[in-house]
N, C-alpha and C positions, 0 to 999 in steps of 0.2 A: 504494500500500500504506500501511497505517496502522501506527503504532508502539504498543508496549506500554509500556515502561519499568519502571519502576519498577521493574521491577522490574522496566523494564524495566523496578513497579510494580515495571516494571515491569512492567514489568516488568516492574511492575514491573512498580507495579510496580511501583517497580518492578514498579515492578512490571513489564516489559517492556524489551527492549534497543532503544532508540530512537536513530536516527541524528541527527546535528546538523541543526538548522534554526533559522532566525530565528523567534522567537516573536511572533505577531501581538498587537497591543495590545488587541483586543476583549475578551480574557479575561486581565487582568494577573496575573502570577505574582509573589508576594512571596518574596524570597530572605532567609532568616534563618540562613544558614550561619555557622558559627563554629569557633573552635579550642577543643577541650576542655582540661580541666586537665592531662591527660596529654600534651598536645602534638599529639594526632591531630586531624584535621579532620573536621567533621560537615557533610555536605551536607544542607541543609534548605530545602525550598521548599513553598509552599502557594498555594492558590487557593480562592475561594468558588464553589461549584457551585450552580446554581439548582435544587436538588432536596433532598428530605428524606434523612436518613441511611439509611432502609430502602431507598430506591431506589438510592442511591449504593453501598450495600453489595452489592446484587444485581449491580451493574455490575462489581464485582470478583470476586464469588464464584460466578457462574453462567456457563456457557459462552455462552449467548445474550447475557447482559449484557456480557461481556468483548468478544465479537465486534462489538458495536454501537459500539465506540469505539477499542479498542486494537489489534486485528489482525483481518484478514479471516477467519482460521481460528483458532479457539480452543477448547480443552477444559479445563474446570476440574473437578478431582476434589477437591471442597471437603471436607477433613477434615484433622485434624492428621496430618502426614506425607504428605498428598496433594500434588497438584501442579497448576500452571497451565502448560499447554503451548500455544505459539502459533507461527505462522509468518506472515510477511508475504507469502508467495506465495499469491494467491487460489486457485490450483489445488493448493496443498499439501495434504498428508494428515497427520493426527495419527499419531504414532508414527515419523515420519521422523527418522533420526539427526541431521540438521542443524537441527531445530526448536529453539526456545528452551524450556527447562524451568526452572521455579522451584518449589522445595519449599516447602510451607506449614509454617512452623515454630512459629507461635503465632497465636492470634486471640482477640479479645473481640468478640462479635457487635455489629455496627453501630458499633464504636469503634476497633478496632485489628486490623491484619493484618500479620504479619511473614513475609517470604519470603527464600529464599536461592537463588541461581542454581546449577543443577547441570549445565546443558547450554547451550552457545551454538552458533550456526552455525560452520562450520569456519573462516571468515574473518571477523574482527571488526576494528573501527577502534580497539580498545583491547586491553589484555592481559587475556584471559579468565581465566587462573589467578589474577591479582591481584583481579579483580572477584569471583571466587568465594570469596575470603577475607572478603568483606563480607556484610552482610545489609541488607535494605530493610524499613523499617517504614512502613506507611500508617496515618495517624491520621484519624479522622472526628470533627469537633466541630460542634455546632449553631452556626449563624451567622445566626439570625433566622428569620422565617417561611419555611418551605419552602426553606431554604438550608443548605448544609453546607460547612464549611471542611475541605478535604482537604489533608493535609500529608504529604509524602514525606520521610523521614529516612533517610540512609545514614551511620551513624557508622563510625569506625575507619580513616579514610584516613590512611595513613602518609606518609612523605616519599619522594622519588625519582621518576624519570621514569615508571615504570609506574603508580604511584598518581596522578601528575599527569595522565597520559593518561586514566585511568579517570574521574577527577574531572571533567575538562573535558568528556568525552563525556556523562556523565550529568547534569552541570549543564545542558547544552542538552537532552538527551533527556528527562529527567524533567520539565522545564518544558514541553516540547512535549506530553508525555503528559498532564500536568495540563490543558493547554488543550484537548486532544482530549476529555477527560472533560467539561469544562465545556461545550464546544461540543455534545457529544452531548445534554446536557440543555437547553441553550439553544436549539438549532436542530434537534434530532431526531437519531435514529440515522444513522450514516454509511451512505450508499447505495452509494458507489463507493470502493473502496480507493484511498488516496492515499499517495504515497511520503513518508516523514518528512523 
């Protein structure tokens, strides 16, 4: 099975909720995480994807595009207030209560997508209510000829064990998701779902 993150994307994803995995070095992820002026932590990671912004945008904002890298089953209702729903179960169905759902809270075409998680599987490796207090922003920036820098930003991490658990999970999961996105364009769409 494949991961979303970011949000969970990603996502998220976020876009998707991705499980921990060692990130291969074929597609290096840059970590620009920092502590904000108010003392909260910002998880920020990026990767250069070998594709133009229009193609990368479709990978986040269409069902077919999302399923080609983030999760074997995906449905994207792309509109303000719409959602991205995924499951890692290749036999899963859209609409199942245990699926991952992220609400689309803001976007600028081919530049920015912001999502917030509204539903997780019943069992997660992190505290889901804590995660749902956060949001995930995906930024797309030109990075040369037919290349796009994709950055996943999750601001607002507080202190304490629950925030630490969510942060650790998505530091690994978002990096894994970014690499899956880069791999999709560098090597082609995923053919067989892989476990994150």
